[in-house]
N, C-alpha and C positions, 0 to 999 in steps of 0.2 A: 628384102635383103637376100642376096644370092648365097648359095652354099659356100662359096669361097669367102664371102664377107663374114658369114657366121663362123666359119673355121678361124678366120683371122682374128675376129673379135674375141673368140673364146681363148685362142692362144695368147693374145695380148693380156686378157684377164688373168690367166694362169701365171704367166711370166711376171707380170707386175705384182700380183698378190704374193707369190713366193718371195720375190726380191724384197718387197716392202716388209712383209712379216719377218722374214729371217734377218734382215738388216736391223730392224727395230729390236728383235729379241737379242741379237748379238750385242747391240749397243747398250741394251739394258743390263747386260751382264748375266742373262739368264742361263747361258751355257758355261758360266764361270763360277768358281766358289764365291759365296757371299750373296747378300740380298740383292735382287734385281731392282732397277728403277721401275717402280710400279706403273708410272704413266706410259713410259715407252713400251713396257710389256703389254699393257692393255691396248695400246694403239696397234701393236702387232696382231693381237687377237682380233681386233675389229677391222683389220686390213681388207679381208674379202669384201665386206660391205662398203668400205671406203672406196675401193677400186671400182666396185660395181656402180656406185653412185656417180663417180667421175666419168666412167666410160659411157654410162647411159645418158648423162647430161651432154656429153661431148657429141655422141652420135645421134641421139634422138631428141635432144632439147628438153624443154620444160615439161611437155606433155608426157613424153616417155618416162621421165624421172618421176612425175606425179603418179603415173600408172604403177610403176614399180613400188613406190613407197606405200601406196594405198593397199597393196596386197598384205602389208604387215598387220592391218587392222580389219581385214575382210573376215568377219566372224560368222557370217551367215552360211554355215555349212551344217549338215546333219549332226546331231549330238553324238551319234555312234563313232564318228571319227575322232572326236575329242576323247571319248572313252578309250578307244584304241590307242591313241597317242599317249595318254596318261598311264596306261597299264601294260603296254607291250613289254617293257623291260622287266616289270614286276613279274609278269607271267613267265618270261624266259628264266628269270633267276629262281623262282619258286619251283619250276619244273626241273631246273638244274639240280637243286637241292634234293628233289625226289629221286632223280636218276642216280645221283651220287649215293644216296641211301641204299638203293637197290643194288647198285654195282659194287659198292665197297663195304656194305653192311654197317655204315655209320653216317650220321648227318655231317655235312661240312660245317665249317665255322660260319656262324651268322654275324652280320655286322651289329655294332653296338648303338648306332644312331637310332633314335626313336622314329617310328613311322610318321608321326605327326610332323616332326622336323623335316623329313624328306618331302612330304606333301607340301608343307609351307614353303620350302625352298624352291620347289618346282613351280608352284603357282606364282611366287614373287618374281622368280627369274623370267617367267614367260610374260607376266604383266608389265615388267619393267623393260622388256625388250632386250634383255642381255644377249639372247641368241641372235638378235637381228644383225649384229656385227658379222656373224658368219653366214647366216641364212640368206641375207640379201644377196650375197655373192654366190654361194654354192647352189641353192635351189632357185633363188630369184633371178639370177643373171645367167649362170653357166648351164644349168640343167636344161632349160628350154632350148637353148642354142644347140647343145649336144644332141638332144632328142630330135630336133629337126634334121640334123645331119646324119645321125646313126640309128635313130629309133630309140624308144625309151628304155628297153632292157639293156642294150649296149651302153647307152648314155649313163645309166645309173651305176654300172660297173666301172666305167672309165672315171666318172666323177668320184667314186669311192676311192680309187687308187690315188687320184690327185689329192683328195681330202686327207687321206692317211699320210701321204708324203709331206703335206703341209705341216703336220705335227712333228715331223722327224727331229728337229732340233730339241724339242722338249724331252726327248728320251735321254739326252745328255745333261739335262738341267737338274740340279740337286733340289728341285722343288716339284711338287705335284706327284701324282701316283703313276706316271709313266716312266719315271727315272729308273734306268737300268732294266726295264722290262723287255719282253720279247717283241721286237717290231714286226717280224713276220706274222706272229699270231694277231697282233693289233691290226695289221693290214687286212687279214681275213675278216676280222670283226667289223672293221669300218666299212669295207666293201659290202658286206651283208647288210649292215645298217643303212647304207646309202640306197640299196635296192628297196628296202622297206620304206624309207622316207620318200623315194620317188613314187612308189605306189600310192602312198598317202597323199602326196602332192597332186598326183593325177586324178585322184578321186574327190578332191576338194576344190576344183576349179582354179588351181594355182594359188590358193590362199597360203600365206606363210605363217599364219597364226597357229594352226594345228601342227605344222612342221616344227615351229619353235617350241611348242609344248612337248612334242616327242623328244626333241633334242634336250630340252631341260630335264625331262623325266628320266632319260637315259643317264644323264650326268649325275642326277641326284638320287637315283634308286638302284644303280648298278651294284652298290656295295651292301645291298641286303644280304647277298652272299658274295663276299669279296673274291676276286679272281687273282689278286696280286701274288706274284711268285716271290716270296720272301727271300732276300739275299741275292737276287739276280743282279748281275753286273754287265753281262754281255748282251747288248740289244739285238744282235744278229743270231743268237741262239734260240732254240725253241723253248717254250715255257715248260716248267715242271709241275705246273698247277693243274690237277685234274678238273677243278672247277672251271678254269679258263677254257679248257678244251671242250668240256661238255657244253658250256655257254656258247662257244663259237659253232659247235655242231648244231645246236638247236636254232641258232640264228640263221644258219645256212639252210636248214630244213624249211624255215619260213621263207627265206629269200628265194630258194629254188622254186617253191610253189608260186611266189609272186612274180618271178620272172616268166613262168609259164602263163600266168594270168595277163601279163603285160605284153605278151608276144604279139607282134603286129602293130603295136601302138607307136606312132611316129611323133606324137605330141605329148609334151609334159603336162 
């Protein structure tokens, strides 16, 4: 596949994914008052994977599609990468609490969910393939093509911007924990996380299983020390939550180091 072909297929993936997800979310009523149609909403969430499957089958046939799907169950990677995936956000959040204690003289508010419940939700979400709906698209389809074209460091940042923008309608949705929150801060957070996931992906031979574990762990353990800005209504304003800014700063310390480590890598 030529550079032009890779660029074209990636652009098609991004356009189709945004169009499909946003259309389904709007149709479900997620951006309107009232309860959304759950099936349409979930189809929107899974749209990156759906589009990736469709484009892979169309351009590469059965063999390419089988190769893509097999990466969901490629578990034979060193155990240290699973440990990293499971505890990355836990380490970020506990360090955030410590920095907050030193900087402000008081511990931040800790979440009320039991640790066992967080662990159980992370494992169940990974084993059931819940994150496959996103990761087949973001890391399975888009990241390798972007990395071939721009190199892995730039690709991880570009994909992070796309990934964050994909979530944008949910900031107006009266459901979930992004409603009314600061999108600029969220953008910084997601781009930093995208860099970290790209580094994990590149060190596990393109396996999507540890990537899904990291994604699930972030979703289920980020509220060990909540970053939500209570009462926020303007998604374009900056967050007033010190915990949120400390969290993002720590994530970018990690991402900056990993960008240096990935320098010169042209393959995901």
